[in-house]
Biopython code that builds the backbone (N, CA, C, O; Angstrom):
import numpy as np
from Bio.PDB.StructureBuilder import StructureBuilder

atoms = [
    (1, "MET", "N", (42.177, 43.581, -10.601)),
    (1, "MET", "CA", (42.026, 42.145, -10.446)),
    (1, "MET", "C", (43.364, 41.430, -10.635)),
    (1, "MET", "O", (43.732, 40.544, -9.864)),
    (2, "LYS", "N", (44.078, 41.841, -11.679)),
    (2, "LYS", "CA", (45.372, 41.230, -11.951)),
    (2, "LYS", "C", (46.358, 41.524, -10.825)),
    (2, "LYS", "O", (47.240, 40.719, -10.526)),
    (3, "GLU", "N", (46.194, 42.680, -10.214)),
    (3, "GLU", "CA", (47.067, 43.071, -9.103)),
    (3, "GLU", "C", (46.872, 42.146, -7.896)),
    (3, "GLU", "O", (47.841, 41.793, -7.224)),
    (4, "LYS", "N", (45.624, 41.754, -7.619)),
    (4, "LYS", "CA", (45.341, 40.838, -6.516)),
    (4, "LYS", "C", (45.921, 39.460, -6.803)),
    (4, "LYS", "O", (46.473, 38.814, -5.912)),
    (5, "LEU", "N", (45.798, 39.016, -8.039)),
    (5, "LEU", "CA", (46.317, 37.707, -8.421)),
    (5, "LEU", "C", (47.838, 37.682, -8.333)),
    (5, "LEU", "O", (48.421, 36.683, -7.910)),
    (6, "THR", "N", (48.469, 38.757, -8.722)),
    (6, "THR", "CA", (49.921, 38.859, -8.632)),
    (6, "THR", "C", (50.359, 38.837, -7.173)),
    (6, "THR", "O", (51.384, 38.245, -6.834)),
    (7, "HIS", "N", (49.598, 39.469, -6.336)),
    (7, "HIS", "CA", (49.911, 39.503, -4.907)),
    (7, "HIS", "C", (49.844, 38.093, -4.297)),
    (7, "HIS", "O", (50.645, 37.758, -3.423)),
    (8, "LEU", "N", (48.901, 37.276, -4.750)),
    (8, "LEU", "CA", (48.768, 35.917, -4.217)),
    (8, "LEU", "C", (49.833, 34.970, -4.758)),
    (8, "LEU", "O", (50.281, 34.079, -4.037)),
    (9, "THR", "N", (50.244, 35.140, -5.995)),
    (9, "THR", "CA", (51.211, 34.224, -6.605)),
    (9, "THR", "C", (52.656, 34.650, -6.394)),
    (9, "THR", "O", (53.567, 33.902, -6.747)),
    (10, "ALA", "N", (52.888, 35.813, -5.837)),
    (10, "ALA", "CA", (54.254, 36.319, -5.659)),
    (10, "ALA", "C", (55.134, 35.382, -4.831)),
    (10, "ALA", "O", (56.279, 35.157, -5.223)),
    (11, "PRO", "N", (54.670, 34.822, -3.708)),
    (11, "PRO", "CA", (55.557, 33.938, -2.943)),
    (11, "PRO", "C", (55.963, 32.679, -3.712)),
    (11, "PRO", "O", (57.038, 32.132, -3.465)),
    (12, "PHE", "N", (55.138, 32.220, -4.624)),
    (12, "PHE", "CA", (55.448, 30.988, -5.352)),
    (12, "PHE", "C", (56.424, 31.215, -6.502)),
    (12, "PHE", "O", (56.817, 30.260, -7.173)),
    (13, "ARG", "N", (56.811, 32.430, -6.731)),
    (13, "ARG", "CA", (57.827, 32.703, -7.748)),
    (13, "ARG", "C", (59.226, 32.409, -7.204)),
    (13, "ARG", "O", (60.163, 32.210, -7.977)),
    (14, "ASN", "N", (59.366, 32.380, -5.907)),
    (14, "ASN", "CA", (60.640, 32.039, -5.288)),
    (14, "ASN", "C", (60.827, 30.526, -5.406)),
    (14, "ASN", "O", (59.938, 29.763, -5.029)),
    (15, "LYS", "N", (61.972, 30.089, -5.924)),
    (15, "LYS", "CA", (62.174, 28.662, -6.172)),
    (15, "LYS", "C", (62.229, 27.850, -4.879)),
    (15, "LYS", "O", (61.873, 26.671, -4.889)),
    (16, "TYR", "N", (62.657, 28.437, -3.782)),
    (16, "TYR", "CA", (62.715, 27.714, -2.513)),
    (16, "TYR", "C", (61.317, 27.499, -1.934)),
    (16, "TYR", "O", (61.005, 26.418, -1.435)),
    (17, "VAL", "N", (60.499, 28.513, -2.003)),
    (17, "VAL", "CA", (59.124, 28.391, -1.517)),
    (17, "VAL", "C", (58.367, 27.398, -2.381)),
    (17, "VAL", "O", (57.605, 26.577, -1.870)),
    (18, "LEU", "N", (58.573, 27.472, -3.677)),
    (18, "LEU", "CA", (57.913, 26.542, -4.590)),
    (18, "LEU", "C", (58.375, 25.109, -4.327)),
    (18, "LEU", "O", (57.552, 24.195, -4.292)),
    (19, "SER", "N", (59.666, 24.905, -4.145)),
    (19, "SER", "CA", (60.191, 23.566, -3.859)),
    (19, "SER", "C", (59.651, 23.033, -2.542)),
    (19, "SER", "O", (59.237, 21.877, -2.458)),
    (20, "PHE", "N", (59.654, 23.867, -1.523)),
    (20, "PHE", "CA", (59.136, 23.444, -0.219)),
    (20, "PHE", "C", (57.644, 23.122, -0.300)),
    (20, "PHE", "O", (57.190, 22.142, 0.291)),
    (21, "SER", "N", (56.890, 23.928, -1.017)),
    (21, "SER", "CA", (55.448, 23.683, -1.162)),
    (21, "SER", "C", (55.191, 22.366, -1.880)),
    (21, "SER", "O", (54.319, 21.598, -1.474)),
    (22, "LEU", "N", (55.935, 22.102, -2.932)),
    (22, "LEU", "CA", (55.781, 20.832, -3.649)),
    (22, "LEU", "C", (56.184, 19.650, -2.770)),
    (22, "LEU", "O", (55.544, 18.599, -2.809)),
    (23, "PHE", "N", (57.236, 19.819, -1.984)),
    (23, "PHE", "CA", (57.662, 18.762, -1.073)),
    (23, "PHE", "C", (56.578, 18.455, -0.041)),
    (23, "PHE", "O", (56.265, 17.290, 0.204)),
    (24, "VAL", "N", (56.010, 19.490, 0.558)),
    (24, "VAL", "CA", (54.951, 19.296, 1.553)),
    (24, "VAL", "C", (53.739, 18.645, 0.907)),
    (24, "VAL", "O", (53.152, 17.726, 1.478)),
    (25, "LEU", "N", (53.363, 19.106, -0.266)),
    (25, "LEU", "CA", (52.230, 18.522, -0.986)),
    (25, "LEU", "C", (52.485, 17.042, -1.266)),
    (25, "LEU", "O", (51.598, 16.207, -1.092)),
    (26, "TRP", "N", (53.698, 16.732, -1.699)),
    (26, "TRP", "CA", (54.046, 15.334, -1.985)),
    (26, "TRP", "C", (53.986, 14.479, -0.718)),
    (26, "TRP", "O", (53.440, 13.376, -0.744)),
    (27, "MET", "N", (54.534, 14.971, 0.375)),
    (27, "MET", "CA", (54.569, 14.204, 1.620)),
    (27, "MET", "C", (53.179, 14.009, 2.220)),
    (27, "MET", "O", (52.905, 12.971, 2.823)),
    (28, "VAL", "N", (52.314, 14.985, 2.060)),
    (28, "VAL", "CA", (50.982, 14.891, 2.662)),
    (28, "VAL", "C", (50.073, 13.976, 1.856)),
    (28, "VAL", "O", (49.289, 13.231, 2.444)),
    (29, "PHE", "N", (50.152, 14.008, 0.538)),
    (29, "PHE", "CA", (49.160, 13.295, -0.258)),
    (29, "PHE", "C", (49.693, 12.135, -1.095)),
    (29, "PHE", "O", (48.996, 11.129, -1.228)),
    (30, "PHE", "N", (50.885, 12.225, -1.659)),
    (30, "PHE", "CA", (51.284, 11.271, -2.685)),
    (30, "PHE", "C", (52.321, 10.239, -2.262)),
    (30, "PHE", "O", (52.463, 9.222, -2.940)),
    (31, "ASP", "N", (53.021, 10.447, -1.214)),
    (31, "ASP", "CA", (54.070, 9.524, -0.788)),
    (31, "ASP", "C", (53.469, 8.210, -0.291)),
    (31, "ASP", "O", (52.314, 8.178, 0.133)),
    (32, "ASN", "N", (54.247, 7.127, -0.341)),
    (32, "ASN", "CA", (53.768, 5.829, 0.155)),
    (32, "ASN", "C", (53.467, 5.875, 1.647)),
    (32, "ASN", "O", (52.574, 5.171, 2.119)),
    (33, "HIS", "N", (54.183, 6.677, 2.377)),
    (33, "HIS", "CA", (53.980, 6.826, 3.821)),
    (33, "HIS", "C", (53.448, 8.234, 4.098)),
    (33, "HIS", "O", (54.007, 8.973, 4.909)),
    (34, "ASN", "N", (52.379, 8.585, 3.422)),
    (34, "ASN", "CA", (51.887, 9.962, 3.525)),
    (34, "ASN", "C", (51.241, 10.233, 4.875)),
    (34, "ASN", "O", (50.994, 9.322, 5.665)),
    (35, "LEU", "N", (50.983, 11.479, 5.109)),
    (35, "LEU", "CA", (50.471, 11.932, 6.400)),
    (35, "LEU", "C", (49.096, 11.355, 6.701)),
    (35, "LEU", "O", (48.805, 11.011, 7.846)),
    (36, "LEU", "N", (48.254, 11.246, 5.691)),
    (36, "LEU", "CA", (46.905, 10.720, 5.902)),
    (36, "LEU", "C", (46.950, 9.254, 6.335)),
    (36, "LEU", "O", (46.201, 8.842, 7.220)),
    (37, "ASP", "N", (47.828, 8.469, 5.710)),
    (37, "ASP", "CA", (47.973, 7.064, 6.115)),
    (37, "ASP", "C", (48.568, 6.950, 7.514)),
    (37, "ASP", "O", (48.192, 6.067, 8.285)),
    (38, "ARG", "N", (49.484, 7.834, 7.832)),
    (38, "ARG", "CA", (50.078, 7.815, 9.175)),
    (38, "ARG", "C", (49.036, 8.115, 10.242)),
    (38, "ARG", "O", (49.043, 7.492, 11.304)),
    (39, "ILE", "N", (48.149, 9.054, 9.976)),
    (39, "ILE", "CA", (47.094, 9.379, 10.940)),
    (39, "ILE", "C", (46.167, 8.186, 11.120)),
    (39, "ILE", "O", (45.794, 7.852, 12.245)),
    (40, "ALA", "N", (45.793, 7.540, 10.014)),
    (40, "ALA", "CA", (44.925, 6.358, 10.102)),
    (40, "ALA", "C", (45.623, 5.233, 10.863)),
    (40, "ALA", "O", (44.998, 4.549, 11.674)),
    (41, "SER", "N", (46.909, 5.040, 10.607)),
    (41, "SER", "CA", (47.664, 4.002, 11.313)),
    (41, "SER", "C", (47.762, 4.315, 12.803)),
    (41, "SER", "O", (47.655, 3.414, 13.635)),
    (42, "TYR", "N", (47.963, 5.571, 13.139)),
    (42, "TYR", "CA", (48.038, 5.978, 14.542)),
    (42, "TYR", "C", (46.721, 5.694, 15.249)),
    (42, "TYR", "O", (46.718, 5.229, 16.389)),
    (43, "ARG", "N", (45.606, 5.967, 14.587)),
    (43, "ARG", "CA", (44.294, 5.668, 15.178)),
    (43, "ARG", "C", (44.118, 4.166, 15.372)),
    (43, "ARG", "O", (43.609, 3.724, 16.402)),
    (44, "ASP", "N", (44.538, 3.385, 14.380)),
    (44, "ASP", "CA", (44.438, 1.928, 14.504)),
    (44, "ASP", "C", (45.280, 1.414, 15.663)),
    (44, "ASP", "O", (44.848, 0.533, 16.407)),
    (45, "ILE", "N", (46.476, 1.960, 15.817)),
    (45, "ILE", "CA", (47.357, 1.536, 16.909)),
    (45, "ILE", "C", (46.733, 1.865, 18.255)),
    (45, "ILE", "O", (46.782, 1.049, 19.176)),
    (46, "ARG", "N", (46.145, 3.057, 18.381)),
    (46, "ARG", "CA", (45.478, 3.412, 19.642)),
    (46, "ARG", "C", (44.315, 2.470, 19.924)),
    (46, "ARG", "O", (44.126, 2.043, 21.063)),
    (47, "LYS", "N", (43.540, 2.146, 18.904)),
    (47, "LYS", "CA", (42.406, 1.234, 19.076)),
    (47, "LYS", "C", (42.897, -0.147, 19.504)),
    (47, "LYS", "O", (42.324, -0.762, 20.403)),
    (48, "LEU", "N", (43.954, -0.630, 18.863)),
    (48, "LEU", "CA", (44.499, -1.941, 19.212)),
    (48, "LEU", "C", (45.087, -1.949, 20.620)),
    (48, "LEU", "O", (44.980, -2.954, 21.324)),
    (49, "ASN", "N", (45.700, -0.857, 21.039)),
    (49, "ASN", "CA", (46.226, -0.785, 22.409)),
    (49, "ASN", "C", (45.102, -0.811, 23.436)),
    (49, "ASN", "O", (45.237, -1.424, 24.495)),
    (50, "ARG", "N", (43.987, -0.141, 23.120)),
    (50, "ARG", "CA", (42.835, -0.200, 24.031)),
    (50, "ARG", "C", (42.283, -1.622, 24.106)),
    (50, "ARG", "O", (41.931, -2.098, 25.185)),
    (51, "GLN", "N", (42.207, -2.299, 22.960)),
    (51, "GLN", "CA", (41.745, -3.688, 22.959)),
    (51, "GLN", "C", (42.703, -4.577, 23.740)),
    (51, "GLN", "O", (42.279, -5.475, 24.468)),
    (52, "LYS", "N", (43.984, -4.322, 23.583)),
    (52, "LYS", "CA", (44.989, -5.100, 24.304)),
    (52, "LYS", "C", (44.806, -4.948, 25.803)),
    (52, "LYS", "O", (44.844, -5.939, 26.531)),
    (53, "GLU", "N", (44.610, -3.726, 26.276)),
    (53, "GLU", "CA", (44.387, -3.495, 27.704)),
    (53, "GLU", "C", (43.114, -4.183, 28.179)),
    (53, "GLU", "O", (43.086, -4.750, 29.272)),
    (54, "TYR", "N", (42.064, -4.138, 27.370)),
    (54, "TYR", "CA", (40.808, -4.798, 27.730)),
    (54, "TYR", "C", (41.034, -6.299, 27.895)),
    (54, "TYR", "O", (40.603, -6.890, 28.885)),
    (55, "TYR", "N", (41.705, -6.910, 26.931)),
    (55, "TYR", "CA", (41.912, -8.354, 26.998)),
    (55, "TYR", "C", (42.883, -8.753, 28.107)),
    (55, "TYR", "O", (42.726, -9.813, 28.712)),
    (56, "LEU", "N", (43.874, -7.924, 28.377)),
    (56, "LEU", "CA", (44.765, -8.215, 29.502)),
    (56, "LEU", "C", (44.002, -8.163, 30.821)),
    (56, "LEU", "O", (44.242, -8.977, 31.713)),
    (57, "GLN", "N", (43.089, -7.212, 30.945)),
    (57, "GLN", "CA", (42.252, -7.133, 32.142)),
    (57, "GLN", "C", (41.365, -8.369, 32.253)),
    (57, "GLN", "O", (41.209, -8.923, 33.341)),
    (58, "LYS", "N", (40.784, -8.804, 31.136)),
    (58, "LYS", "CA", (39.948, -10.007, 31.148)),
    (58, "LYS", "C", (40.775, -11.236, 31.540)),
    (58, "LYS", "O", (40.280, -12.101, 32.263)),
    (59, "ILE", "N", (42.004, -11.326, 31.081)),
    (59, "ILE", "CA", (42.874, -12.449, 31.430)),
    (59, "ILE", "C", (43.152, -12.445, 32.929)),
    (59, "ILE", "O", (43.120, -13.495, 33.571)),
    (60, "ARG", "N", (43.427, -11.263, 33.491)),
    (60, "ARG", "CA", (43.660, -11.184, 34.937)),
    (60, "ARG", "C", (42.423, -11.621, 35.715)),
    (60, "ARG", "O", (42.531, -12.357, 36.696)),
    (61, "GLU", "N", (41.254, -11.168, 35.281)),
    (61, "GLU", "CA", (40.014, -11.563, 35.961)),
    (61, "GLU", "C", (39.780, -13.069, 35.849)),
    (61, "GLU", "O", (39.379, -13.713, 36.817)),
    (62, "ASP", "N", (40.030, -13.621, 34.670)),
    (62, "ASP", "CA", (39.825, -15.058, 34.478)),
    (62, "ASP", "C", (40.813, -15.888, 35.293)),
    (62, "ASP", "O", (40.458, -16.944, 35.816)),
    (63, "ARG", "N", (42.047, -15.412, 35.400)),
    (63, "ARG", "CA", (43.024, -16.128, 36.231)),
    (63, "ARG", "C", (42.596, -16.134, 37.695)),
    (63, "ARG", "O", (42.715, -17.147, 38.385)),
    (64, "THR", "N", (42.097, -14.994, 38.156)),
    (64, "THR", "CA", (41.612, -14.912, 39.536)),
    (64, "THR", "C", (40.444, -15.860, 39.739)),
    (64, "THR", "O", (40.386, -16.585, 40.733)),
    (65, "ARG", "N", (39.520, -15.851, 38.799)),
    (65, "ARG", "CA", (38.343, -16.728, 38.886)),
    (65, "ARG", "C", (38.766, -18.200, 38.848)),
    (65, "ARG", "O", (38.242, -19.012, 39.610)),
    (66, "LEU", "N", (39.700, -18.544, 37.977)),
    (66, "LEU", "CA", (40.186, -19.921, 37.879)),
    (66, "LEU", "C", (40.873, -20.346, 39.168)),
    (66, "LEU", "O", (40.694, -21.476, 39.621)),
    (67, "ASN", "N", (41.647, -19.463, 39.754)),
    (67, "ASN", "CA", (42.308, -19.768, 41.019)),
    (67, "ASN", "C", (41.275, -20.023, 42.118)),
    (67, "ASN", "O", (41.440, -20.928, 42.935)),
    (68, "GLU", "N", (40.207, -19.217, 42.131)),
    (68, "GLU", "CA", (39.139, -19.437, 43.107)),
    (68, "GLU", "C", (38.473, -20.793, 42.889)),
    (68, "GLU", "O", (38.171, -21.502, 43.849)),
    (69, "LEU", "N", (38.245, -21.150, 41.632)),
    (69, "LEU", "CA", (37.600, -22.434, 41.335)),
    (69, "LEU", "C", (38.490, -23.614, 41.722)),
    (69, "LEU", "O", (37.993, -24.652, 42.159)),
    (70, "LYS", "N", (39.794, -23.458, 41.563)),
    (70, "LYS", "CA", (40.713, -24.545, 41.901)),
    (70, "LYS", "C", (40.881, -24.712, 43.408)),
    (70, "LYS", "O", (41.143, -25.817, 43.881)),
    (71, "THR", "N", (40.734, -23.636, 44.159)),
    (71, "THR", "CA", (41.030, -23.712, 45.590)),
    (71, "THR", "C", (39.801, -23.909, 46.466)),
    (71, "THR", "O", (39.934, -24.392, 47.590)),
    (72, "SER", "N", (38.625, -23.557, 46.000)),
    (72, "SER", "CA", (37.443, -23.619, 46.850)),
    (72, "SER", "C", (36.402, -24.567, 46.253)),
    (72, "SER", "O", (35.938, -24.375, 45.129)),
    (73, "VAL", "N", (36.050, -25.580, 47.021)),
    (73, "VAL", "CA", (35.042, -26.544, 46.577)),
    (73, "VAL", "C", (33.676, -25.869, 46.507)),
    (73, "VAL", "O", (32.891, -26.143, 45.599)),
    (74, "HIS", "N", (33.397, -24.996, 47.456)),
    (74, "HIS", "CA", (32.116, -24.289, 47.473)),
    (74, "HIS", "C", (31.953, -23.423, 46.211)),
    (74, "HIS", "O", (30.882, -23.403, 45.605)),
    (75, "THR", "N", (33.004, -22.721, 45.826)),
    (75, "THR", "CA", (32.953, -21.881, 44.634)),
    (75, "THR", "C", (32.793, -22.731, 43.381)),
    (75, "THR", "O", (32.064, -22.355, 42.463)),
    (76, "LEU", "N", (33.469, -23.874, 43.338)),
    (76, "LEU", "CA", (33.351, -24.779, 42.199)),
    (76, "LEU", "C", (31.929, -25.314, 42.082)),
    (76, "LEU", "O", (31.378, -25.383, 40.983)),
    (77, "GLU", "N", (31.340, -25.688, 43.199)),
    (77, "GLU", "CA", (29.967, -26.194, 43.183)),
    (77, "GLU", "C", (28.997, -25.100, 42.738)),
    (77, "GLU", "O", (28.089, -25.360, 41.948)),
    (78, "LYS", "N", (29.181, -23.901, 43.231)),
    (78, "LYS", "CA", (28.323, -22.781, 42.847)),
    (78, "LYS", "C", (28.433, -22.508, 41.346)),
    (78, "LYS", "O", (27.426, -22.271, 40.678)),
    (79, "PHE", "N", (29.642, -22.543, 40.828)),
    (79, "PHE", "CA", (29.860, -22.316, 39.401)),
    (79, "PHE", "C", (29.177, -23.395, 38.562)),
    (79, "PHE", "O", (28.519, -23.086, 37.569)),
    (80, "ALA", "N", (29.330, -24.658, 38.957)),
    (80, "ALA", "CA", (28.720, -25.763, 38.213)),
    (80, "ALA", "C", (27.200, -25.655, 38.233)),
    (80, "ALA", "O", (26.548, -25.912, 37.221)),
    (81, "ARG", "N", (26.641, -25.283, 39.358)),
    (81, "ARG", "CA", (25.181, -25.148, 39.458)),
    (81, "ARG", "C", (24.666, -23.991, 38.604)),
    (81, "ARG", "O", (23.635, -24.121, 37.944)),
    (82, "GLU", "N", (25.368, -22.871, 38.614)),
    (82, "GLU", "CA", (24.890, -21.699, 37.884)),
    (82, "GLU", "C", (25.125, -21.810, 36.382)),
    (82, "GLU", "O", (24.249, -21.466, 35.588)),
    (83, "GLN", "N", (26.288, -22.283, 35.995)),
    (83, "GLN", "CA", (26.631, -22.279, 34.576)),
    (83, "GLN", "C", (26.136, -23.517, 33.826)),
    (83, "GLN", "O", (25.714, -23.419, 32.674)),
    (84, "TYR", "N", (26.187, -24.659, 34.466)),
    (84, "TYR", "CA", (25.864, -25.910, 33.777)),
    (84, "TYR", "C", (24.600, -26.572, 34.307)),
    (84, "TYR", "O", (24.276, -27.693, 33.913)),
    (85, "LEU", "N", (23.884, -25.891, 35.194)),
    (85, "LEU", "CA", (22.610, -26.364, 35.745)),
    (85, "LEU", "C", (22.727, -27.759, 36.352)),
    (85, "LEU", "O", (21.808, -28.570, 36.236)),
    (86, "MET", "N", (23.838, -28.030, 36.989)),
    (86, "MET", "CA", (24.022, -29.316, 37.664)),
    (86, "MET", "C", (23.254, -29.303, 38.977)),
    (86, "MET", "O", (23.045, -28.254, 39.586)),
    (87, "LYS", "N", (22.842, -30.483, 39.394)),
    (87, "LYS", "CA", (22.054, -30.573, 40.627)),
    (87, "LYS", "C", (22.423, -31.831, 41.382)),
    (87, "LYS", "O", (23.036, -32.753, 40.844)),
    (88, "LYS", "N", (22.034, -31.842, 42.640)),
    (88, "LYS", "CA", (22.226, -33.029, 43.468)),
    (88, "LYS", "C", (21.037, -33.956, 43.258)),
    (88, "LYS", "O", (20.016, -33.557, 42.698)),
    (89, "GLU", "N", (21.181, -35.197, 43.712)),
    (89, "GLU", "CA", (20.068, -36.138, 43.600)),
    (89, "GLU", "C", (18.899, -35.652, 44.449)),
    (89, "GLU", "O", (19.091, -35.004, 45.478)),
    (90, "ASN", "N", (17.698, -35.970, 44.008)),
    (90, "ASN", "CA", (16.462, -35.587, 44.696)),
    (90, "ASN", "C", (16.351, -34.067, 44.860)),
    (90, "ASN", "O", (15.868, -33.577, 45.881)),
    (91, "GLU", "N", (16.800, -33.341, 43.855)),
    (91, "GLU", "CA", (16.755, -31.887, 43.913)),
    (91, "GLU", "C", (16.129, -31.382, 42.612)),
    (91, "GLU", "O", (16.460, -31.873, 41.533)),
    (92, "ASP", "N", (15.243, -30.420, 42.709)),
    (92, "ASP", "CA", (14.616, -29.834, 41.531)),
    (92, "ASP", "C", (15.225, -28.462, 41.267)),
    (92, "ASP", "O", (15.595, -27.736, 42.190)),
    (93, "ILE", "N", (15.317, -28.128, 39.983)),
    (93, "ILE", "CA", (15.854, -26.824, 39.586)),
    (93, "ILE", "C", (14.737, -26.030, 38.920)),
    (93, "ILE", "O", (14.045, -26.532, 38.035)),
    (94, "TYR", "N", (14.576, -24.813, 39.348)),
    (94, "TYR", "CA", (13.601, -23.909, 38.749)),
    (94, "TYR", "C", (14.362, -22.724, 38.167)),
    (94, "TYR", "O", (15.095, -22.038, 38.879)),
    (95, "LEU", "N", (14.185, -22.490, 36.877)),
    (95, "LEU", "CA", (14.838, -21.363, 36.221)),
    (95, "LEU", "C", (13.899, -20.173, 36.217)),
    (95, "LEU", "O", (12.730, -20.293, 35.849)),
    (96, "VAL", "N", (14.406, -19.044, 36.619)),
    (96, "VAL", "CA", (13.617, -17.817, 36.665)),
    (96, "VAL", "C", (14.219, -16.844, 35.655)),
    (96, "VAL", "O", (15.389, -16.475, 35.756)),
    (97, "ASP", "N", (13.407, -16.435, 34.683)),
    (97, "ASP", "CA", (13.863, -15.444, 33.705)),
    (97, "ASP", "C", (13.632, -14.054, 34.254)),
    (97, "ASP", "O", (12.524, -13.704, 34.660)),
    (98, "GLU", "N", (14.689, -13.271, 34.261)),
    (98, "GLU", "CA", (14.566, -11.882, 34.688)),
    (98, "GLU", "C", (14.439, -11.023, 33.445)),
    (98, "GLU", "O", (15.349, -10.978, 32.617)),
    (99, "GLU", "N", (13.319, -10.346, 33.316)),
    (99, "GLU", "CA", (13.082, -9.531, 32.120)),
    (99, "GLU", "C", (13.272, -8.074, 32.397)),
    (99, "GLU", "O", (13.112, -7.249, 31.498)),
]
sb = StructureBuilder()
sb.init_structure("model")
sb.init_model(0)
sb.init_chain("A")
sb.init_seg("    ")
for serial, (resi, resn, name, xyz) in enumerate(atoms, 1):
    if name == "N":
        sb.init_residue(resn, " ", resi, " ")
    sb.init_atom(name, np.array(xyz, "f"), 0.0, 1.0, " ", f" {name:<3s}", serial, name[0])
structure = sb.get_structure()
C-alpha cells in the first residue's frame, strides 16, 4: 500500500513540478482573473454579441419599414388602420380574433 502511495507522490517531490502545480492551481481557482471567471465572461460576451446582432437586425428592419411608411401613402394608411384601428368616415370596423 505504501509503495502505491509513494508511486503517486513521487512527481510532487520535484520542486519544479510542485511549483508548476501550485501555479496552475492558483491560476485556475484563486486568482482574481481565474479560469472559471474567464469562461463565464466569455459566455457572457458571446451572449451579448448574439443580442447585438439581433438588435442590429431589428434596427435594419425598422429602418426599412420606416422608409416605406415615409414614401408610400398606401403603406402609411394600411399601417394606421392595422395598428391604431383608424377608419374613414361612414366606415365600420370589425375585429376578428384568431385563436
